[in-house]
C-alpha positions, 0 to 999 in steps of 0.5 A: 751382511751376508758375508758377516753371516757366513763368517759367524756361521763358519766360526760356530761350525768350526768351534763345534767340530774342534770340541767334538774331537778330543786328542791326547799325548802319548809319551814312550819310554824305552829302558833296557836297551843293551847299547847306545849304538843305532836308534830306536824305531818307534811305531804307533798303530791305530787298529787291530787290522793295521797292527805290525803291518801299517804304522799310523805314525812313526818316529826315531829316537836316539839312545842315551844310557840304554834308554830312549823316548818319544812323544806323540802329540794330537792323537785322536781319542781311541785305541792304540798300541806301539811297537819298538826296535833297536835298530842297531845298524841304523838302516830303519829295518827290523833285521830278521832271520826266517821271521824271527827278529834279530834286533831287540823288539818291545811293545806297549804294555810290554805285551809278551811274544809267545810263539809269534809277534805280540797280540793287539789285544795284549798291547792296545791301550785307550787315549783320551784327552789326557797325556798317556805313558807307556814304559816299554822294557826290552 
């Protein structure tokens, strides 16, 4: 009987935890890629402090007909931003010269890069338990 009660308590606690944490999906579409060479590197960031420093989740995408796409699933509710770059030489690193990108870059909300990288405030978006689509134009 003790084991049965313990199992019932565990199930109720687990159900409560599962219901309290909502998660969603982010679908990323990237257009305007100049060539199909290389790959697209896509980084999802979860806070202003980590923006362009430490990726929350990342992936790579093939490029076809000047377009690339990726999907991030089971993302907890909150604020996020996306940064992408066309990794033309397929080395997984953004090529720069004196801190200036030498490979094409873009980010969520098509946030502009004015005298430096795009700002978190311009790139961030909110996700709930729905599907959020981000269309990034390079």
